[in-house]
Backbone bond lengths (Angstrom), bond angles and torsions (degrees), N, CA, C in turn:
res aa  C-N    CA-C-N  psi(-1)  N-CA   C-N-CA  omega(-1)  CA-C   N-CA-C  phi
1 M - - - 1.355 - - 1.603 105.97 -
2 R 1.299 124.42 128.97 1.451 120.45 -178.90 1.470 103.44 -110.61
3 I 1.347 113.33 148.47 1.509 119.02 -178.69 1.577 111.19 -130.43
4 D 1.267 123.33 161.96 1.410 125.20 175.15 1.520 107.79 -77.63
5 A 1.447 112.45 131.46 1.545 116.03 175.43 1.426 107.17 -136.08
6 T 1.350 119.41 152.52 1.447 122.00 179.16 1.525 102.61 -143.57
7 V 1.362 114.08 135.50 1.495 121.90 169.65 1.551 110.40 -116.06
8 V 1.241 124.75 121.20 1.426 126.09 170.61 1.485 115.59 -111.64
9 R 1.332 113.15 122.27 1.438 122.96 -166.36 1.540 109.76 -116.84
10 F 1.412 119.53 131.79 1.426 118.61 178.74 1.375 113.58 -116.18
11 P 1.352 119.44 86.00 1.577 126.82 -165.44 1.501 106.90 -65.09
12 D 1.276 122.20 -23.34 1.542 122.25 -171.13 1.561 107.57 -87.60
13 V 1.362 121.22 -12.57 1.403 121.30 -179.73 1.541 113.56 -106.98
14 K 1.369 116.78 129.78 1.490 122.32 -179.60 1.471 107.85 -114.35
15 L 1.345 109.81 128.85 1.426 123.11 179.60 1.518 106.19 -131.94
16 A 1.426 112.72 155.55 1.436 118.31 167.20 1.483 106.93 -82.66
17 A 1.429 113.24 152.34 1.488 121.80 179.15 1.606 108.73 -48.38
18 R 1.192 116.37 -47.74 1.505 118.69 -173.39 1.527 114.19 -64.98
19 E 1.402 115.83 -12.15 1.382 121.73 175.77 1.602 117.74 -82.14
20 A 1.277 112.70 0.09 1.556 118.68 179.05 1.527 110.77 -52.70
21 P 1.301 122.99 -41.18 1.473 124.07 177.94 1.392 109.71 -61.16
22 K 1.419 124.37 -38.19 1.471 125.03 -174.96 1.489 105.66 -66.01
23 L 1.399 119.89 -35.30 1.422 123.22 174.19 1.527 115.44 -59.77
24 R 1.450 112.94 -44.35 1.314 117.00 177.66 1.533 111.77 -67.99
25 G 1.305 119.22 -36.56 1.428 122.02 173.56 1.403 117.04 -59.03
26 F 1.372 121.57 -39.37 1.355 123.51 179.46 1.508 113.39 -66.70
27 F 1.456 114.40 -52.36 1.469 117.16 179.35 1.459 112.60 -60.18
28 G 1.479 114.48 -49.24 1.420 115.45 -178.37 1.535 115.11 -55.75
29 T 1.363 116.75 -32.10 1.416 117.76 179.52 1.572 110.47 -81.73
30 F 1.274 115.62 -44.43 1.435 120.84 -179.56 1.561 112.51 -55.78
31 F 1.309 115.96 -42.39 1.458 122.14 -175.79 1.565 109.09 -109.96
32 R 1.361 113.41 33.33 1.506 118.74 -170.47 1.605 106.93 -54.86
33 D 1.409 117.24 -42.41 1.437 123.66 -169.90 1.505 112.87 -85.54
34 R 1.364 116.10 -6.02 1.405 116.79 -176.15 1.534 113.28 -87.32
35 S 1.176 122.12 -39.68 1.445 126.39 -177.11 1.459 116.41 -169.05
36 P 1.355 118.68 131.53 1.449 119.96 172.37 1.455 118.67 -59.33
37 L 1.363 114.86 -16.80 1.396 116.53 -179.35 1.562 112.99 -66.00
38 L 1.341 115.77 -20.73 1.348 119.55 -175.16 1.625 115.59 -80.56
39 H 1.275 109.60 -15.22 1.533 118.56 179.16 1.484 114.10 -139.55
40 N 1.327 119.89 7.38 1.483 130.06 176.87 1.647 109.55 47.81
41 H 1.333 115.65 35.62 1.417 122.78 164.58 1.334 116.45 -125.48
42 F 1.407 122.08 132.70 1.471 124.89 173.14 1.633 113.13 -66.70
43 E 1.262 111.42 175.50 1.485 115.52 178.20 1.507 114.43 -66.92
44 D 1.378 119.06 -23.79 1.381 120.04 178.80 1.532 109.95 -90.92
45 G 1.218 118.56 8.00 1.574 123.38 175.81 1.572 106.83 92.65
46 A 1.286 124.14 -7.68 1.418 116.96 -177.15 1.557 111.27 -69.07
47 T 1.298 116.80 150.31 1.436 120.79 178.29 1.556 110.20 -79.51
48 R 1.290 115.76 139.93 1.448 123.13 175.70 1.632 106.94 -87.86
49 Y 1.429 110.78 107.24 1.402 111.54 -178.12 1.609 108.10 -101.08
50 A 1.358 107.86 95.65 1.427 123.10 179.49 1.399 111.19 -156.84
51 Y 1.334 116.49 167.71 1.415 117.65 168.43 1.474 118.45 -54.67
52 P 1.312 122.86 120.64 1.549 120.05 -167.41 1.551 107.43 -71.45
53 L 1.355 114.56 125.69 1.431 121.49 -178.31 1.593 107.38 -90.80
54 V 1.326 120.25 2.54 1.466 122.41 163.50 1.425 109.29 -135.43
55 Q 1.336 117.99 129.16 1.435 122.00 -171.57 1.618 109.80 -129.98
56 Y 1.327 111.28 138.93 1.403 113.56 -179.42 1.491 114.74 -118.98
57 K 1.328 119.45 133.02 1.395 126.48 -165.33 1.444 116.52 -149.85
58 V 1.306 119.24 151.65 1.438 124.91 175.94 1.560 108.35 -121.63
59 I 1.293 117.81 112.93 1.360 126.92 -176.46 1.560 116.68 -118.17
60 D 1.319 117.12 113.94 1.413 116.58 -172.32 1.518 114.09 56.52
61 G 1.305 115.73 34.49 1.533 119.72 177.11 1.460 115.82 83.63
62 T 1.381 118.36 0.93 1.428 123.44 -176.77 1.545 109.32 -114.52
63 P 1.272 112.01 127.71 1.574 117.79 175.63 1.631 109.57 -64.04
64 H 1.261 112.52 139.19 1.449 117.77 174.48 1.582 108.23 -139.42
65 L 1.257 119.80 142.57 1.415 127.72 177.00 1.574 103.18 -119.17
66 V 1.321 108.80 128.71 1.557 109.69 179.01 1.582 107.14 -123.93
67 G 1.354 116.81 134.30 1.388 119.71 178.26 1.524 114.99 -125.29
68 A 1.307 119.90 151.67 1.431 128.38 178.98 1.476 108.55 -129.52
69 L 1.331 111.67 145.15 1.456 122.51 176.65 1.485 113.57 54.18
70 E 1.294 124.30 -121.66 1.512 120.81 176.53 1.470 110.02 -69.69
71 G 1.253 119.19 -22.89 1.633 122.58 177.21 1.581 103.59 -65.85
72 A 1.213 120.70 -38.45 1.585 128.00 -179.39 1.538 105.33 -61.27
73 R 1.275 113.87 -52.60 1.549 117.28 -174.88 1.560 108.54 -69.96
74 L 1.393 115.45 -37.25 1.500 110.12 175.93 1.541 117.99 -70.95
75 L 1.193 117.35 -29.31 1.518 120.94 172.62 1.459 109.77 -59.17
76 F 1.314 112.07 -53.13 1.565 117.78 -172.61 1.534 110.04 -61.85
77 E 1.429 108.77 -33.07 1.534 108.43 -176.22 1.460 110.39 -77.77
78 L 1.373 122.43 -40.96 1.491 128.52 -178.59 1.467 113.00 -71.28
79 F 1.233 122.68 -40.77 1.427 119.98 -163.61 1.512 116.69 -94.27
80 V 1.294 111.93 -9.39 1.522 120.02 175.70 1.473 106.94 -57.75
81 S 1.311 117.63 -40.84 1.579 120.84 -173.08 1.413 117.03 -97.39
82 M 1.486 119.07 1.68 1.310 124.78 -172.98 1.620 110.84 -69.23
83 R 1.273 115.39 137.29 1.618 117.35 179.72 1.475 112.87 -112.33
84 E 1.359 119.98 -21.34 1.498 123.64 -176.51 1.379 110.00 -156.85
85 I 1.373 113.87 160.20 1.460 115.77 172.72 1.737 101.63 -131.04
86 E 1.285 116.49 165.34 1.382 122.12 178.58 1.520 110.08 -126.74
87 I 1.287 122.31 121.52 1.593 130.72 169.94 1.390 113.93 -113.72
88 E 1.356 111.73 111.22 1.557 120.30 178.65 1.501 108.93 51.47
89 G 1.369 117.69 46.14 1.347 117.21 168.08 1.524 114.28 101.00
90 T 1.354 116.21 -26.76 1.350 126.31 -175.56 1.613 110.61 -91.22
91 R 1.458 112.76 116.45 1.417 115.30 177.37 1.461 110.97 -82.24
92 V 1.401 117.50 139.19 1.469 120.04 -171.90 1.705 99.29 -128.89
93 P 1.327 115.32 120.33 1.437 116.80 -177.92 1.561 105.62 -77.93
94 L 1.287 112.77 151.81 1.477 121.97 -171.72 1.529 99.25 -105.16
95 R 1.403 122.08 86.98 1.512 117.69 176.89 1.525 109.59 -73.68
96 S 1.261 117.36 -19.90 1.425 125.23 177.30 1.345 116.55 -152.32
97 K 1.349 118.33 151.76 1.483 122.99 174.99 1.488 110.03 -155.63
98 N 1.344 115.82 139.71 1.478 116.54 -178.97 1.542 109.15 -106.10
99 I 1.336 115.33 132.07 1.461 118.56 -172.51 1.582 106.45 -124.43
100 L 1.318 118.32 113.44 1.495 115.74 -179.69 1.512 103.31 -116.03
101 H 1.294 113.89 132.45 1.366 126.15 175.84 1.521 114.02 -126.70
102 W 1.362 117.25 113.55 1.542 121.07 -179.14 1.407 109.13 -143.96
103 K 1.372 110.01 -172.70 1.404 120.02 -170.74 1.586 111.06 -128.12
104 P 1.360 114.55 74.77 1.642 117.94 -176.13 1.506 110.77 -70.83
105 E 1.290 113.40 149.47 1.429 120.56 173.40 1.517 110.27 -82.80
106 I 1.419 115.90 141.33 1.380 119.43 174.84 1.625 102.98 -125.32
107 G 1.405 112.03 159.40 1.353 115.81 -177.06 1.601 115.18 131.65
108 T 1.227 117.48 -179.15 1.579 119.31 177.20 1.515 113.75 -69.81
109 A 1.188 121.43 144.62 1.403 130.43 175.14 1.511 111.21 -104.88
110 D 1.318 114.09 156.86 1.471 121.79 -178.68 1.549 115.40 -84.50
111 R 1.623 113.46 0.39 1.358 117.58 179.69 1.556 99.68 -153.31
112 L 1.273 108.62 172.16 1.605 117.15 -178.62 1.585 102.25 -82.21
113 M 1.284 114.83 126.35 1.403 125.99 174.56 1.518 108.23 -94.23
114 R 1.275 113.23 137.35 1.554 118.16 -174.91 1.556 104.69 -102.61
115 Y 1.329 116.82 127.74 1.510 126.04 -176.85 1.609 101.89 -126.90
116 R 1.421 109.48 160.53 1.364 121.24 165.25 1.450 110.98 -130.16
117 F 1.409 119.80 148.24 1.463 117.95 176.54 1.495 109.71 -84.86
118 A 1.270 107.42 121.24 1.655 117.03 178.09 1.515 108.27 -78.87
119 T 1.223 119.59 -17.14 1.555 126.11 174.87 1.470 104.99 -139.05
120 P 1.303 118.79 154.57 1.454 124.43 177.63 1.490 115.28 -56.62
121 W 1.398 110.43 134.23 1.518 117.44 177.43 1.516 111.14 -89.44
122 M 1.337 112.08 128.62 1.562 121.87 178.21 1.578 103.95 -97.77
123 A 1.299 111.37 87.49 1.518 112.82 -179.37 1.510 117.67 -92.92
124 L 1.265 117.10 -17.17 1.545 121.18 -170.57 1.568 110.39 -99.82
125 N 1.332 111.50 138.55 1.376 122.64 166.98 1.491 112.86 -116.14
126 G 1.224 126.69 -173.99 1.483 130.57 -171.82 1.440 103.94 -57.22
127 K 1.303 122.45 -54.59 1.512 122.92 -176.77 1.514 114.85 -65.82
128 N 1.281 118.85 -58.14 1.391 117.91 -170.14 1.495 109.71 -74.55
129 Y 1.341 126.89 -16.26 1.353 132.02 166.41 1.652 110.77 -50.21
130 L 1.308 103.76 -51.66 1.577 114.03 -179.24 1.545 109.26 -60.13
131 D 1.270 112.80 -45.75 1.508 118.39 -179.79 1.536 110.73 -62.74
132 Y 1.343 114.73 -40.17 1.643 120.10 178.36 1.472 105.12 -62.99
133 A 1.512 118.75 -48.24 1.341 116.09 -171.70 1.512 116.07 -69.78
134 K 1.347 118.41 -20.24 1.493 128.07 -179.68 1.427 109.30 -88.52
135 A 1.333 120.63 -16.59 1.580 118.47 175.47 1.296 116.30 -47.20
136 K 1.330 120.44 136.15 1.458 124.86 -174.19 1.521 108.62 -94.33
137 S 1.261 122.56 -13.45 1.591 121.53 -178.27 1.478 106.89 -145.57
138 E 1.407 112.59 162.24 1.448 119.37 175.20 1.603 112.91 -62.82
139 G 1.447 113.93 -32.38 1.391 114.08 176.54 1.430 116.07 -65.89
140 E 1.344 117.82 -38.59 1.414 126.77 176.24 1.653 109.54 -59.30
141 R 1.186 113.91 -46.00 1.501 118.04 -179.80 1.544 107.35 -67.97
142 R 1.244 119.01 -41.29 1.539 123.01 -178.54 1.552 104.61 -58.75
143 R 1.345 115.23 -55.13 1.445 116.19 -179.91 1.525 117.22 -54.77
144 L 1.382 116.37 -42.59 1.429 119.64 173.85 1.336 112.58 -57.56
145 L 1.471 122.60 -50.70 1.484 122.13 178.17 1.506 114.33 -62.17
146 S 1.281 121.63 -32.64 1.389 126.57 178.45 1.481 110.54 -64.67
147 A 1.343 115.29 -39.89 1.523 120.16 178.19 1.553 111.79 -70.20
148 V 1.394 114.03 -37.37 1.453 119.18 174.15 1.535 110.12 -58.86
149 L 1.285 114.40 -44.45 1.406 119.18 -178.00 1.530 117.27 -59.54
150 V 1.339 111.44 -41.75 1.453 117.87 174.76 1.543 107.96 -64.04
151 G 1.323 119.19 -43.24 1.447 116.82 173.26 1.451 120.67 -54.37
152 N 1.340 109.72 -47.27 1.581 118.17 171.73 1.379 113.97 -56.68
153 V 1.362 124.76 -40.13 1.489 122.03 -177.33 1.523 107.30 -74.64
154 L 1.389 115.03 -39.75 1.525 117.80 179.48 1.553 111.16 -59.70
155 S 1.294 113.06 -41.72 1.461 118.76 179.44 1.568 113.51 -61.13
156 M 1.425 111.99 -45.86 1.405 120.56 179.40 1.502 112.65 -57.17
157 Y 1.399 114.62 -45.24 1.490 124.55 177.75 1.430 107.94 -58.78
158 K 1.363 120.19 -52.27 1.382 125.02 -174.31 1.606 110.15 -53.44
159 H 1.375 117.90 -42.27 1.394 118.89 -170.83 1.609 106.96 -84.81
160 L 1.278 113.39 -14.84 1.528 119.60 175.21 1.488 110.24 -83.63
161 G 1.366 116.25 -8.74 1.574 117.99 175.56 1.569 108.76 100.08
162 L 1.305 123.75 17.12 1.516 124.23 -174.95 1.481 102.59 -119.74
163 R 1.397 114.85 128.86 1.451 122.87 173.12 1.523 103.87 -101.31
164 V 1.350 121.30 124.94 1.494 121.83 179.14 1.590 107.14 -97.62
165 E 1.317 115.48 131.26 1.414 121.43 175.56 1.470 114.34 -97.39
166 E 1.435 113.98 -34.78 1.446 119.37 173.66 1.520 117.39 -67.86
167 R 1.273 117.14 154.82 1.512 121.89 177.13 1.484 109.13 -75.94
168 L 1.340 121.93 139.43 1.311 124.23 174.67 1.598 113.94 -102.64
169 F 1.248 114.00 137.13 1.531 114.90 -176.32 1.588 109.04 -117.01
170 A 1.198 125.64 138.55 1.458 127.42 -172.29 1.448 107.68 -139.71
171 D 1.372 115.19 158.17 1.499 123.26 178.29 1.484 104.27 -155.02
172 T 1.395 119.22 121.46 1.323 125.10 -171.99 1.481 110.46 -107.49
173 T 1.376 120.63 130.80 1.426 121.98 161.82 1.416 113.86 -113.88
174 V 1.279 122.02 88.94 1.426 129.77 -174.39 1.449 116.79 -131.46
175 R 1.271 117.60 160.09 1.455 123.14 -178.26 1.527 109.23 -131.41
176 P 1.301 121.09 142.08 1.400 126.24 -164.80 1.625 105.30 -80.19
177 R 1.206 115.76 155.69 1.622 121.65 173.57 1.444 107.13 -157.04
178 Q 1.338 114.11 150.14 1.458 122.15 177.46 1.470 111.63 -87.24
179 T 1.419 115.33 128.01 1.389 123.37 -176.55 1.541 108.54 -122.50
180 K 1.378 114.11 130.15 1.515 110.62 179.69 1.596 105.10 -85.84
181 F 1.344 114.05 128.02 1.513 123.02 -178.95 1.495 106.25 -141.82
182 K 1.328 113.90 119.48 1.416 124.71 173.74 1.530 105.13 62.34
183 N 1.287 119.67 45.22 1.487 126.25 -172.44 1.500 116.47 50.09
184 R 1.282 115.15 34.74 1.501 120.66 174.24 1.472 107.81 -134.96
185 N 1.459 118.58 148.95 1.298 121.66 175.59 1.554 111.97 -83.80
186 M 1.297 117.41 122.95 1.510 117.55 -178.17 1.584 107.45 -120.64
187 T 1.350 107.25 146.91 1.517 114.85 179.11 1.556 102.43 -79.44
188 T 1.288 119.69 123.18 1.378 128.12 169.54 1.569 113.28 -121.83
189 F 1.256 121.30 176.49 1.461 127.22 -174.94 1.441 116.75 -132.63
190 V 1.385 122.28 128.63 1.425 123.11 173.10 1.535 107.55 -117.16
191 G 1.352 117.24 153.09 1.432 123.67 175.74 1.440 115.45 140.05
192 E 1.367 120.17 -140.65 1.449 118.28 -178.37 1.483 108.39 -129.89
193 F 1.421 110.84 170.35 1.516 116.31 174.80 1.482 105.73 -155.07
194 S 1.357 114.53 158.97 1.480 126.52 178.32 1.473 106.90 -121.09
195 I 1.258 115.60 135.87 1.582 119.43 176.52 1.560 110.36 -159.32
196 N 1.350 118.93 134.42 1.444 119.17 177.27 1.575 114.70 -72.97
197 A 1.278 111.08 57.21 1.502 115.26 175.90 1.571 107.45 -143.96
198 L 1.286 111.95 159.26 1.538 120.11 -178.86 1.455 105.58 -105.01
199 I 1.392 112.36 124.37 1.456 122.72 -176.66 1.702 105.90 -121.81
200 P 1.207 113.72 116.03 1.409 116.31 -179.06 1.645 112.78 -55.60
201 E 1.336 113.72 145.99 1.459 118.92 -176.75 1.499 111.82 -47.76
202 L 1.375 119.20 124.19 1.467 129.38 167.05 1.625 106.66 71.40
203 F 1.307 118.40 12.17 1.557 115.01 166.70 1.409 110.36 -65.55
204 G 1.295 115.66 145.06 1.578 117.41 -178.94 1.459 106.50 -97.40
205 V 1.343 115.97 141.44 1.527 129.25 162.62 1.386 116.64 -115.59
206 G 1.223 113.79 148.26 1.504 120.11 -174.81 1.519 115.73 95.54
207 K 1.319 114.67 -165.68 1.581 121.54 178.03 1.355 112.58 -67.82
208 S 1.357 120.42 147.67 1.460 125.41 170.20 1.509 112.53 54.97
209 A 1.306 114.05 47.23 1.537 123.23 173.48 1.534 106.59 -64.51
210 S 1.316 117.28 -40.84 1.452 117.44 -171.64 1.436 110.59 -69.13
211 R 1.327 124.27 -19.48 1.413 127.85 177.40 1.583 112.28 -94.83
212 G 1.355 114.27 8.96 1.433 119.50 172.24 1.534 118.51 99.29
213 F 1.394 116.49 3.96 1.394 117.49 -178.90 1.549 116.39 -86.66
214 G 1.260 118.67 146.61 1.477 123.20 179.67 1.571 116.08 76.95
215 S 1.354 122.66 28.50 1.439 125.82 -174.21 1.573 103.86 -68.70
216 A 1.369 117.91 129.03 1.543 119.51 -176.11 1.465 104.52 -105.41
217 R 1.359 120.63 136.73 1.386 127.32 172.44 1.470 110.23 -131.75
218 L 1.448 113.20 123.42 1.425 120.28 -175.03 1.629 111.14 -63.46
219 T 1.360 113.71 134.64 1.555 113.11 175.75 1.390 111.56 -118.60
220 E 1.372 121.25 -34.60 1.491 119.89 179.08 1.576 105.22 -172.80
221 E 1.285 112.90 172.32 1.460 121.91 -179.58 1.422 107.90 -109.10
222 R 1.486 115.17 150.37 1.390 119.94 172.42 1.478 111.08 -125.66
223 E 1.354 118.27 136.96 1.409 119.93 -166.74 1.576 115.34 -78.52
224 H 1.362 115.70 -26.63 1.409 120.52 -170.19 1.545 111.01 -125.74
225 I 1.290 109.36 142.02 1.514 110.48 173.94 1.459 112.76 -66.36
226 P 1.364 123.29 140.29 1.476 118.40 -175.57 1.341 112.87 -75.51
227 E 1.386 113.10 166.68 1.494 122.35 179.81 1.609 107.44 -65.30
228 P 1.295 121.70 151.35 1.422 123.70 175.77 1.473 111.47 -59.15
229 I 1.411 119.84 134.13 1.418 118.67 178.70 1.624 113.45 -73.82
230 R 1.340 117.30 131.10 1.548 114.50 -172.95 1.532 101.64 -99.82
């Protein structure tokens, strides 16, 4: 299955990774009346609980906006004509911007694809955080995170309109780090993972993908499913 996807990149603008929510705040406010996809809230203020079709992220200091389905078409339409953005009262002219619109394939792959997280992956919620904290070995933690990753990808596919019949296999090689999120320290993960699934470039997996977390970037392919972790 192929879907519409758009990545907008602003090479002249430099931000810290933690400033991705400010990017979301600007565009969500600036285009508030255009579409709830830009800020994930409906007109009555209710939160849109679904895979975010517009995502805001800072990668290597450069702001990126990623769109899927109608979010991809919306980004392409809105940002072709943009001339400046404003971050915390400072106006930044957009002397250049890169806009890529394409139709990537999503679905299961016939081999394990190798990805890395270009931004930290927010894998844990209240329940699986306790399971992770109680794990008695590195292998147990790795198995838990691999299962969480499969669930994240299946959830993403579901909201993108794809139902997967085949079983997904994943293997994570990640390390924890502390990330400040909404004035709280959260355990996130950086590193690489393999999964027999096609994830479009820079699409987010896991929690808070709209705020830039869990951005996947293809690095290589692996031919065989790894041995079980003991």
